[in-house]
SEMI-527407 format. One line per 8 residues: number of its first residue (from 1); for each residue x, y, z of C-alpha. Coordinates in steps of 0.25 Angstrom, whole numbers, always signed. Example, Ala and Ser with C-alpha at 12.3 -4.5 7.8 and 13.67 -1.06 7.14 Angstrom:
BEGIN
1> +49,-18,+31; +55,-4,+29
END
This chain:
BEGIN
1> -71,-412,+544; -84,-404,+545; -85,-389,+540; -88,-379,+550; -102,-374,+550; -109,-362,+555; -123,-363,+560; -133,-353,+554
9> -147,-354,+559; -160,-346,+562; -162,-341,+576; -167,-351,+585; -173,-352,+599; -160,-356,+606; -153,-344,+612; -140,-343,+620
17> -138,-334,+632; -123,-333,+631; -110,-336,+624; -107,-350,+631; -121,-355,+626; -118,-351,+612; -104,-357,+613; -110,-370,+618
25> -120,-370,+607; -109,-368,+596; -102,-380,+603; -114,-389,+602; -116,-385,+587; -102,-389,+585; -104,-402,+592; -117,-405,+584
33> -109,-402,+571; -98,-411,+574; -108,-422,+577; -116,-420,+564; -102,-421,+557; -100,-434,+564; -113,-439,+560; -111,-435,+545
41> -97,-442,+545; -104,-455,+550; -114,-453,+540; -104,-451,+529; -96,-464,+534; -109,-472,+533; -113,-467,+519; -99,-470,+514
49> -100,-484,+520; -114,-486,+513; -109,-481,+500; -97,-490,+500; -105,-502,+503; -115,-499,+492; -104,-496,+482; -98,-509,+485
57> -111,-516,+483; -113,-509,+470; -99,-511,+464; -102,-525,+458; -114,-519,+451; -106,-508,+445; -97,-519,+439; -109,-527,+434
65> -114,-513,+428; -101,-511,+421; -99,-525,+416; -113,-526,+410; -113,-512,+405; -101,-514,+397; -107,-527,+392; -120,-520,+388
73> -112,-509,+381; -104,-519,+373; -116,-526,+368; -123,-513,+365; -111,-508,+358; -111,-521,+349; -126,-519,+346; -126,-504,+346
81> -132,-503,+331; -144,-512,+335; -146,-505,+348; -145,-491,+343; -153,-494,+330; -141,-491,+321; -138,-478,+329; -152,-472,+329
89> -153,-473,+344; -142,-473,+356; -151,-480,+366; -155,-495,+366; -166,-500,+376; -166,-513,+383; -176,-519,+392; -167,-516,+404
97> -162,-502,+400; -155,-495,+388; -142,-492,+383; -137,-480,+375; -125,-473,+369; -123,-459,+372; -114,-450,+364; -105,-441,+372
105> -103,-427,+367; -90,-425,+359; -78,-420,+365; -65,-415,+360; -51,-420,+365; -39,-412,+362; -25,-418,+363; -13,-408,+361
113> -21,-395,+364; -10,-386,+359; -9,-393,+346; -24,-394,+344; -24,-379,+346; -14,-376,+336; -21,-385,+326; -34,-378,+328
121> -28,-365,+326; -20,-369,+313; -33,-374,+307; -41,-362,+311; -50,-368,+321; -49,-357,+331; -63,-359,+335; -59,-372,+342
129> -49,-364,+351; -53,-357,+363; -48,-343,+366; -39,-348,+377; -32,-357,+367; -39,-370,+371; -47,-380,+361; -62,-378,+361
137> -67,-392,+362; -81,-387,+361; -78,-380,+348; -72,-392,+342; -84,-401,+346; -93,-391,+339; -85,-392,+326; -77,-405,+327
145> -75,-406,+312; -66,-394,+312; -55,-401,+320; -54,-413,+312; -40,-416,+310; -35,-407,+321; -24,-416,+328; -27,-418,+343
153> -42,-415,+342; -52,-427,+344; -66,-427,+346; -72,-439,+353; -86,-443,+357; -90,-455,+365; -102,-461,+370; -107,-468,+382
161> -115,-481,+383; -126,-480,+394; -134,-492,+400; -146,-487,+408; -155,-497,+414; -169,-493,+415; -170,-495,+430; -159,-485,+434
169> -157,-471,+432; -141,-472,+433; -134,-474,+419; -122,-483,+418; -112,-477,+407; -102,-486,+401; -90,-478,+395
END
């Protein structure tokens, strides 16, 4: 269903002499808008069919990318020390591209928020509690050592393994 539009335009050379001519012009505008909407609907239907066809053609390649990507990751993880020169770099270059390990920023997970709030209060760690009585995860991230031993608080950090062939700008991330 198309939305109703009003026509706003600058003055033009077309003029009308009476109410009936204006009414006929409005009717013609409505007809043109409906035809334009039909054309747009037909275009969208064709685009959807084209998209579906190309997605179907691309599906086997996505499977190959996933399978080979996992195999590359397994091999690289097994040879990580050599590839990263004992951890001095996070990227390894190959003739066809490069792989890298990217460390994600740390994040705080809270289980049993009420219990954690009470534990933080009891330990005098009010700086990790927001005024509205919710745990300030950002404050915990800035001083993670202070919450060591607080039951229900864990700080985790993961990393992504990235394969980036040189001939493409699109990155494939394996998680």
